C-alpha positions in Angstrom: -25.9 32.1 -72.6 -29.4 32.6 -73.8 -31.6 35.4 -72.5 -34.1 33.2 -70.7 -31.3 31.5 -68.9 -30.0 34.8 -67.6 -33.5 35.8 -66.4 -33.9 32.4 -64.6 -30.5 32.8 -63.0 -31.4 36.3 -61.8 -34.7 35.0 -60.4 -32.9 32.2 -58.6 -30.4 34.7 -57.2 -33.2 36.9 -55.9 -34.8 34.0 -54.2 -31.5 32.9 -52.6 -30.8 36.5 -51.3 -34.4 36.5 -49.9 -33.7 33.3 -48.0 -30.6 34.9 -46.5 -32.2 38.2 -45.6 -35.9 37.4 -45.0 -37.0 40.3 -47.2 -40.3 39.1 -48.7 -40.3 41.9 -51.3 -37.4 40.2 -53.1 -39.7 37.3 -53.8 -42.1 39.7 -55.5 -39.2 41.0 -57.6 -38.2 37.4 -58.4 -41.7 36.9 -59.8 -41.1 39.8 -62.2 -37.7 38.2 -63.2 -39.5 34.9 -63.9 -42.1 36.7 -66.0 -39.3 38.2 -68.0 -37.8 34.8 -68.5 -41.2 33.5 -69.8 -41.3 36.6 -72.1 -37.8 35.7 -73.4 -39.0 32.1 -74.0 -41.8 33.4 -76.2 -39.3 35.4 -78.3 -40.0 38.9 -77.0 -37.3 41.5 -77.6 -35.1 42.7 -74.7 -37.0 46.0 -74.2 -40.2 44.1 -73.9 -38.6 41.7 -71.4 -37.4 44.6 -69.3 -40.8 46.2 -69.3 -42.4 42.8 -68.3 -39.9 42.4 -65.5 -40.6 46.0 -64.2 -44.3 45.8 -64.5 -44.8 42.4 -63.0 -42.2 42.8 -60.3 -43.1 46.3 -59.4 -46.8 45.5 -59.5 -46.3 42.5 -57.2 -44.3 44.7 -54.7 -47.0 47.4 -54.8 -49.8 44.8 -54.4 -48.0 43.2 -51.4 -47.3 46.6 -49.8 -50.9 47.7 -50.2 -52.2 44.4 -48.8 -49.9 44.6 -45.8 -50.9 48.2 -45.1 -54.6 47.2 -44.9 -54.0 44.6 -42.1 -54.4 45.7 -38.5 -51.2 46.2 -36.6 -50.5 43.6 -33.9 -49.5 44.3 -30.4 -45.8 45.3 -29.7 -43.5 42.3 -29.2 -43.4 42.9 -25.4 -47.1 42.3 -25.2 -47.5 39.7 -28.0 -48.1 36.2 -26.8 -46.7 34.8 -30.1 -43.3 36.4 -29.3 -43.2 36.3 -25.5 -44.8 33.3 -23.9 -44.9 35.0 -20.4 -47.8 37.2 -21.6 -51.0 35.9 -20.2 -49.5 33.8 -17.5 -50.6 34.1 -13.9 -48.5 35.2 -10.9 -49.4 35.6 -7.2 -48.5 38.8 -5.4 -48.3 38.7 -1.7 -47.3 42.3 -1.0 -46.2 45.5 -2.8 -43.1 47.5 -1.9 -43.3 51.2 -1.1 -41.8 52.0 -4.6 -44.8 50.5 -6.4 -43.1 47.2 -7.3 -43.4 43.7 -6.0 -41.2 40.6 -6.1 -42.7 37.3 -7.2 -41.3 33.8 -7.8 -42.0 32.9 -11.4 -40.5 30.1 -13.5 -38.0 29.3 -10.7 -36.6 32.9 -10.3 -37.4 36.1 -8.6 -39.0 38.7 -10.9 -39.8 42.4 -10.3 -43.4 43.2 -11.0 -45.0 46.5 -11.8 -48.7 47.3 -12.2 -50.0 48.1 -15.6 -51.0 51.8 -16.2 -54.3 52.5 -14.5 -54.2 49.3 -12.4 -54.4 49.8 -8.6 -51.8 47.5 -6.9 -53.5 44.7 -4.9 -52.5 41.3 -3.6 -53.6 38.0 -5.0 -53.6 36.6 -8.5 -52.5 38.7 -11.4 -52.0 38.2 -15.1 -48.9 39.2 -17.0 -49.9 41.8 -19.6 -46.4 42.7 -20.9 -42.7 42.1 -20.3 -40.6 45.2 -20.2 -36.9 44.4 -19.9 -36.7 42.1 -16.8 -40.0 43.4 -15.3 -43.4 41.9 -15.5 -46.2 44.3 -16.1 -49.4 42.9 -14.5 -53.1 43.4 -14.2 -55.6 41.9 -11.7 -56.7 38.5 -12.9 
């Protein structure tokens, strides 16, 4: 088997493993493997191919890591509307219990509601800020 074929098979294997695991960094390494395959097609020696694979793949991983670290962190999953569709929805609270919780009917079921930190419990419309376990954390709407 020729050297370029081996590099292309390795690149394809890295992409396949990435599809199974969801590790985006493997795609960056696959770019390095593909660059080594191109170097092999141009007639570069094996040490040059290895250096190309290491520099391109490692550089792509470093660039992706640097780019990701510069992005602002999103909210935690329990408060992220993209993950939990209950966040931002409205509930109506008629009364609070002595333990600081309330019970509301929401989506056809009874839910336990707790006030968000710093929120004074009151009746009326509230907005779901976060879902913690099976409790809705709410703030005044």
